[in-house]
C-alpha positions as CSV (number, residue, x, y, z in Angstrom):
1,X,-5.0,-20.1,5.1
2,X,-1.6,-18.8,6.4
3,X,-0.7,-17.6,2.9
4,X,-4.1,-15.9,2.5
5,X,-3.7,-14.1,5.9
6,X,-0.2,-13.0,5.0
7,X,-1.3,-12.0,1.5
8,X,-3.9,-9.8,3.1
9,X,-1.4,-8.1,5.4
10,X,1.1,-7.6,2.7
11,X,-1.6,-6.2,0.4
12,X,-2.7,-3.8,3.0
13,X,0.8,-2.4,3.5
14,X,1.5,-2.1,-0.2
15,X,-1.9,-0.4,-0.7
16,X,-1.1,2.1,2.1
17,X,2.3,2.9,0.5
18,X,0.6,3.5,-2.9
19,X,-2.1,5.7,-1.4
20,X,0.3,7.8,0.6
21,X,2.6,8.3,-2.3
22,X,5.6,6.3,-1.0
23,X,5.2,4.1,-4.1
24,X,4.6,6.7,-6.9
25,X,2.8,5.8,-10.2
26,X,5.1,3.7,-12.4
27,X,7.2,2.3,-9.5
28,X,8.4,-1.2,-10.0
29,X,7.1,-3.7,-7.4
30,X,9.6,-6.5,-7.4
31,X,8.3,-9.7,-5.8
32,X,11.7,-10.9,-4.6
33,X,12.4,-7.6,-2.8
34,X,8.9,-7.5,-1.3
35,X,9.1,-11.1,-0.1
36,X,12.5,-10.4,1.6
37,X,11.1,-7.3,3.2
38,X,8.0,-8.9,4.6
39,X,9.8,-12.2,5.5
40,X,7.5,-14.2,3.2
41,X,7.7,-16.4,0.2
42,X,6.7,-15.1,-3.2
43,X,3.3,-16.8,-3.1
44,X,1.5,-14.4,-0.7
45,X,3.3,-11.4,-2.4
46,X,2.0,-12.5,-5.8
47,X,-1.5,-13.0,-4.3
48,X,-1.4,-9.5,-2.8
49,X,-0.3,-8.0,-6.1
50,X,-3.2,-9.8,-7.9
51,X,-5.6,-8.3,-5.4
52,X,-4.2,-4.8,-5.9
53,X,-4.4,-5.3,-9.6
54,X,-8.1,-6.1,-9.2
55,X,-8.5,-2.8,-7.3
56,X,-6.8,-0.8,-10.1
57,X,-3.8,0.1,-8.1
58,X,-1.3,-2.2,-9.7
59,X,-0.6,-3.3,-13.3
60,X,1.0,-6.7,-13.9
61,X,2.7,-7.2,-17.2
62,X,4.1,-10.6,-18.5
63,X,7.9,-10.6,-18.4
64,X,8.0,-7.1,-16.9
65,X,6.4,-7.8,-13.5
66,X,4.3,-5.5,-11.4
67,X,4.2,-1.8,-11.2
68,X,2.1,0.9,-9.6
69,X,-0.7,1.8,-12.0
70,X,-0.4,5.2,-13.6
71,X,-2.9,7.9,-12.6
72,X,-5.7,7.8,-15.2
73,X,-8.5,10.3,-15.4
74,X,-10.5,7.9,-17.5
75,X,-10.2,5.1,-14.9
76,X,-11.2,7.5,-12.1
77,X,-14.2,8.7,-14.1
78,X,-15.3,5.2,-14.8
79,X,-14.9,4.1,-11.1
80,X,-17.0,7.1,-10.0
81,X,-19.6,6.4,-12.6
82,X,-19.9,2.8,-11.4
83,X,-20.1,4.0,-7.8
84,X,-23.0,6.3,-8.6
85,X,-24.8,3.4,-10.3
86,X,-24.2,0.8,-7.6
87,X,-24.1,2.6,-4.2
88,X,-27.6,4.1,-4.2
89,X,-29.1,0.6,-4.8
90,X,-27.1,-0.9,-1.9
91,X,-28.1,2.0,0.3
92,X,-31.8,1.5,-0.6
93,X,-31.5,-2.1,0.4
94,X,-29.5,-1.6,3.5
95,X,-30.8,1.6,5.1
96,X,-34.1,0.2,6.4
97,X,-32.2,-2.6,8.1
98,X,-29.6,-0.6,9.9
99,X,-29.5,-1.1,13.6
100,X,-28.9,1.2,16.6
101,X,-25.4,-0.3,16.9
102,X,-24.8,0.5,13.2
103,X,-25.8,4.1,13.7
104,X,-23.7,4.3,16.9
105,X,-20.7,3.1,14.9
106,X,-21.5,5.5,12.1
107,X,-21.4,8.5,14.5
108,X,-18.1,7.2,15.9
109,X,-16.7,7.2,12.4
110,X,-18.0,10.7,11.8
111,X,-16.3,12.0,15.0
112,X,-13.1,10.3,14.0
113,X,-13.4,12.0,10.6
114,X,-13.9,15.4,12.3
115,X,-10.7,14.7,14.3
116,X,-8.8,13.8,11.1
117,X,-10.1,17.1,9.6
118,X,-8.6,19.1,12.5
119,X,-5.3,17.2,12.2
120,X,-5.1,17.6,8.4
121,X,-4.8,13.8,8.1
122,X,-6.2,13.1,4.6
123,X,-4.8,9.5,4.8
124,X,-7.0,8.8,7.8
125,X,-9.9,10.5,6.1
126,X,-9.7,8.1,3.2
127,X,-9.9,5.1,5.5
128,X,-12.8,6.5,7.4
129,X,-14.7,7.5,4.2
130,X,-14.5,3.9,3.0
131,X,-15.6,2.5,6.4
132,X,-18.6,4.8,6.6
133,X,-19.8,4.0,3.0
134,X,-19.4,0.2,3.5
135,X,-21.1,0.4,6.9
136,X,-24.2,2.1,5.4
137,X,-24.4,-0.6,2.7
138,X,-23.6,-3.5,4.9
139,X,-27.1,-4.7,5.5
140,X,-27.9,-5.0,1.8
141,X,-27.0,-8.7,1.7
142,X,-25.2,-8.2,-1.6
143,X,-21.7,-9.4,-0.9
144,X,-20.4,-9.4,-4.5
145,X,-21.7,-5.9,-5.1
146,X,-20.3,-4.8,-1.7
147,X,-16.9,-6.2,-2.6
148,X,-16.9,-4.4,-6.0
149,X,-17.8,-1.1,-4.3
150,X,-15.0,-1.7,-1.8
151,X,-12.6,-2.0,-4.7
152,X,-13.9,1.1,-6.4
153,X,-13.6,3.1,-3.1
154,X,-10.0,2.0,-2.8
155,X,-9.3,3.0,-6.4
156,X,-11.0,6.4,-6.0
157,X,-9.2,7.0,-2.7
158,X,-5.9,7.4,-4.5
159,X,-7.2,10.2,-6.6
160,X,-9.3,12.0,-4.0
161,X,-6.4,12.1,-1.5
162,X,-4.4,14.1,-4.1
163,X,-7.3,16.5,-4.7
164,X,-8.4,16.9,-1.1
165,X,-4.9,17.7,0.1
166,X,-5.2,20.9,-1.9
167,X,-8.8,21.8,-1.0
168,X,-9.8,21.5,2.6
169,X,-13.2,22.9,1.9
170,X,-14.0,19.7,0.0
171,X,-13.3,17.7,3.1
172,X,-15.7,19.8,5.1
173,X,-18.4,19.5,2.4
174,X,-18.0,15.7,2.5
175,X,-18.3,15.7,6.3
176,X,-21.6,17.7,6.1
177,X,-23.0,15.4,3.4
178,X,-22.0,12.2,5.3
179,X,-23.7,13.5,8.5
180,X,-26.8,14.4,6.5
181,X,-26.9,11.0,4.9
182,X,-26.7,9.2,8.2
183,X,-29.4,11.5,9.6
184,X,-31.7,10.7,6.6
185,X,-31.1,7.0,7.0
186,X,-31.8,7.1,10.7
187,X,-35.1,9.0,10.2
188,X,-36.3,6.6,7.5
189,X,-35.9,9.0,4.6
190,X,-34.3,6.4,2.3
191,X,-35.1,8.0,-1.1
192,X,-33.7,11.3,0.0
193,X,-30.6,9.6,1.3
194,X,-30.1,7.8,-2.0
195,X,-30.6,11.1,-4.0
196,X,-28.0,12.8,-1.7
197,X,-25.6,9.9,-2.2
198,X,-25.8,10.3,-6.0
199,X,-25.2,14.1,-5.7
200,X,-22.3,13.4,-3.3
201,X,-20.6,11.1,-5.8
202,X,-21.3,13.3,-8.7
203,X,-19.8,16.3,-6.9
204,X,-16.7,14.3,-6.1
205,X,-16.5,13.4,-9.9
206,X,-16.8,17.0,-11.0
207,X,-14.3,18.3,-8.5
208,X,-11.8,15.5,-9.2
209,X,-12.0,15.9,-13.0
210,X,-11.5,19.6,-12.6
211,X,-8.4,18.9,-10.5
212,X,-7.1,16.5,-13.1
213,X,-7.9,19.0,-15.9
214,X,-10.6,16.8,-17.5
215,X,-14.3,17.4,-18.4
216,X,-16.6,15.7,-15.9
217,X,-19.8,15.4,-18.0
218,X,-19.4,11.7,-18.7
219,X,-19.3,10.9,-15.0
220,X,-22.6,12.5,-14.1
221,X,-25.3,10.1,-13.1
222,X,-28.8,11.6,-12.6
223,X,-30.3,11.3,-9.1
224,X,-33.0,8.7,-9.1
225,X,-36.6,9.8,-8.6
226,X,-36.9,6.5,-6.8
227,X,-34.8,3.4,-6.2
228,X,-36.4,0.0,-6.7
229,X,-36.0,-2.2,-3.6
């Protein structure tokens, strides 16, 4: 249990350094050096790197060790396509079960997000974006799907931070769409919330692929006319 807890802490710090650019794409992640820095054995460091590999942030090669995964438009497009397929289903299951404390927390996240916008803090925005999405899906009782979506959000965060840092209007658009999604869920308009969610993810895909210089057609998932619960 101690190694698992330490692996989680180490993984969180390495993830933060990758997402904020301190560890650029292609950087070597040496287990011995990381273990010494974090005052740990190589076991929790190795576990942390395996988790980050599962999130698409790290590549581990036999005999070459671990390195920060390169930026890949194809990987980003696939991650967004999977999000557009999975997240509306989770929202459809979860939204009718969200409680007043859930909505209170959602509004707190939205206010923190607005503060991050004012401060130009895109790193904080990425964390809050993930928190809000996972909160809205949290009542779905689908832990494996929720875990997969969490990994996809972490992978997408790396790309969207780069894009959003150059286009503040996209941050404001995301804020408006998040607020409307919460409002629709609170008022029981689940189908409309799910359709907005698909549009929200598809817009992110289009904007991100344009930023990366790639066509976005393959990432587009049609908004569902209904979501089977």
